[in-house]
C-alpha positions as CSV (number, residue, x, y, z in Angstrom):
1,V,-17.4,10.6,-8.4
2,P,-15.3,13.3,-9.9
3,P,-12.3,14.3,-7.8
4,E,-13.6,17.8,-7.3
5,A,-16.9,16.5,-5.9
6,A,-15.2,14.0,-3.6
7,G,-12.8,16.6,-2.4
8,G,-15.5,19.1,-1.8
9,A,-17.7,16.7,0.1
10,L,-14.9,15.6,2.4
11,A,-13.6,19.1,2.8
12,G,-17.1,20.2,3.8
13,A,-17.2,17.4,6.4
14,G,-14.0,18.8,8.0
15,A,-11.6,16.2,6.4
16,A,-8.3,17.5,5.2
17,V,-7.9,16.6,1.5
18,S,-4.8,17.6,-0.3
19,T,-4.0,17.4,-4.0
20,V,-0.7,16.1,-5.4
21,W,0.4,15.6,-9.0
22,V,2.1,12.4,-10.2
23,E,3.5,11.6,-13.5
24,K,1.1,9.4,-15.5
25,G,2.1,5.7,-15.5
26,S,4.9,6.3,-12.9
27,G,3.5,3.8,-10.5
28,S,4.3,6.2,-7.7
29,G,1.0,5.4,-5.9
30,G,0.3,9.0,-4.9
31,A,3.8,9.8,-3.7
32,G,3.6,13.0,-5.7
33,I,4.7,16.6,-5.3
34,P,2.1,19.4,-4.5
35,G,3.3,22.0,-7.1
36,L,4.5,19.6,-9.8
37,R,1.6,20.3,-12.3
38,S,3.2,23.7,-13.2
39,V,6.2,22.0,-14.7
40,C,4.8,18.6,-15.7
41,Q,2.3,18.5,-18.6
42,S,2.0,14.7,-18.5
43,C,1.0,14.6,-14.8
44,E,-2.4,13.8,-13.3
45,R,-4.2,15.0,-10.3
46,V,-4.4,12.6,-7.3
47,L,-6.5,13.4,-4.2
48,V,-4.9,12.3,-1.0
49,F,-7.4,11.5,1.7
50,P,-6.6,11.3,5.4
51,M,-6.0,7.9,6.9
52,E,-8.9,6.6,8.9
53,K,-8.2,5.9,12.6
54,R,-10.1,3.9,15.2
55,Q,-9.9,3.3,18.9
56,L,-7.9,0.1,19.7
57,G,-10.0,-1.6,22.4
58,K,-9.7,0.1,25.7
59,T,-6.1,1.2,25.2
60,G,-6.8,4.9,24.4
61,M,-4.7,4.5,21.2
62,Q,-6.2,5.9,18.0
63,V,-4.7,3.6,15.4
64,S,-4.8,3.8,11.6
65,V,-7.0,1.1,10.0
66,L,-3.9,0.0,8.1
67,G,-0.6,-0.8,9.7
68,F,2.9,-1.7,8.6
69,G,3.6,-5.4,9.2
70,A,7.4,-5.8,9.3
71,A,7.8,-9.6,8.9
72,E,8.8,-9.4,5.3
73,I,11.5,-6.8,5.7
74,G,13.3,-9.2,8.0
75,Y,12.6,-12.5,6.1
76,E,13.3,-11.0,2.7
77,E,16.5,-9.3,4.1
78,A,15.4,-5.8,2.8
79,S,18.2,-3.2,2.7
80,Q,18.2,-0.3,5.2
81,S,17.5,2.2,2.4
82,T,14.5,0.2,1.3
83,V,13.1,0.0,4.8
84,E,13.7,3.7,5.3
85,Q,11.8,4.5,2.1
86,L,8.9,2.1,2.9
87,L,8.5,3.3,6.5
88,K,8.8,7.0,5.5
89,S,6.1,6.5,2.9
90,A,3.9,4.6,5.3
91,L,4.2,7.2,8.0
92,D,3.7,10.1,5.6
93,A,0.5,8.4,4.3
94,G,-0.9,8.5,7.8
95,I,-0.2,4.9,8.9
96,N,0.6,5.1,12.6
97,V,1.1,1.4,13.5
98,I,4.3,-0.5,13.0
99,D,4.1,-4.2,14.0
100,T,7.1,-6.4,14.2
101,A,8.5,-9.3,16.3
102,E,11.7,-10.4,17.9
103,C,11.9,-13.4,15.5
104,Y,11.5,-11.4,12.2
105,R,15.2,-11.7,11.4
106,G,16.5,-8.2,11.8
107,S,13.3,-6.3,11.3
108,E,13.6,-4.6,14.7
109,E,17.1,-3.3,14.0
110,L,16.0,-2.0,10.5
111,I,13.0,-0.2,12.0
112,G,15.0,1.3,14.8
113,K,17.5,2.8,12.4
114,A,14.9,3.9,9.9
115,V,12.4,5.7,12.0
116,G,13.8,6.1,15.5
117,N,13.8,9.9,14.9
118,R,10.0,9.8,14.2
119,R,9.0,7.8,17.3
120,A,6.3,10.2,18.2
121,D,4.5,9.6,14.9
122,F,3.6,6.0,15.4
123,Y,2.6,3.2,17.8
124,L,5.1,0.4,18.0
125,F,3.9,-3.2,18.5
126,S,6.2,-6.2,18.9
127,K,5.9,-9.8,19.8
128,C,7.7,-12.1,22.2
129,G,7.9,-15.8,22.9
130,H,10.4,-17.0,20.3
131,P,13.8,-15.6,21.4
132,L,15.7,-18.0,19.1
133,G,13.6,-17.4,16.0
134,A,10.2,-18.5,14.7
135,E,11.5,-21.9,13.9
136,S,12.6,-22.6,17.5
137,A,10.6,-23.7,20.5
138,A,8.6,-21.0,22.2
139,N,9.6,-19.9,25.7
140,W,6.9,-18.4,27.8
141,S,8.8,-18.1,31.1
142,R,8.6,-14.7,32.8
143,D,12.4,-14.3,32.4
144,S,12.3,-15.0,28.7
145,I,9.5,-12.6,28.1
146,L,11.2,-9.8,30.0
147,E,14.5,-10.5,28.2
148,S,12.7,-10.4,24.9
149,I,11.1,-7.0,25.7
150,E,14.5,-5.6,26.7
151,R,16.1,-6.9,23.6
152,S,13.4,-5.5,21.4
153,L,13.7,-2.1,23.1
154,R,17.4,-2.0,22.3
155,R,17.0,-3.2,18.7
156,L,14.2,-0.7,18.0
157,Q,16.2,2.1,19.7
158,T,13.3,3.1,21.8
159,D,12.3,3.2,25.5
160,V,8.7,2.3,25.0
161,L,6.8,-0.5,23.2
162,D,3.1,0.5,22.9
163,L,1.9,-3.1,22.7
164,V,3.6,-6.4,23.2
165,H,1.9,-9.6,21.8
166,L,2.5,-13.1,22.9
167,H,3.4,-14.6,19.5
168,S,1.5,-17.8,18.7
169,C,0.8,-18.5,22.4
170,S,-1.7,-21.3,22.9
171,E,-4.7,-21.0,25.1
172,A,-3.4,-23.9,27.2
173,E,-0.2,-21.9,27.8
174,L,-2.2,-18.8,28.7
175,R,-4.2,-20.8,31.3
176,K,-1.1,-21.8,33.2
């Protein structure tokens, strides 16, 4: 479908479609600049479509169909500037879910520093149950879970976690 036809069809359906220009072969993945075409003859037009969102169960949360999973920024020891760039790009693209865990080696701290000032733009999910790291034994005691949540809130520099998962909790444990 030609870009004009796709844009027209979506615009007619009430979807906000914007045009950006990116330098050909830049690998920028659509991270272009709206007026760039006037100064860049080697640029190409890219249509940017709105991120699809869906209801998450009975939570009332309208979440993007794509989320940002933060395990790798911790395990790969990403720099703060890299995390800031990744999260800014994700949020700017319409992703509104950031998912992390207490055991993802520093990811909570990196996220808190990177996007604490944009907290209203996303839902924040974290996981508990492995307070000493993923390689350690799980601890499902009430006290451990509450301590994990408090620690995550501090690390993420927020006062609210929108969803807390029990990380790798067995069915047998849940039945206790």
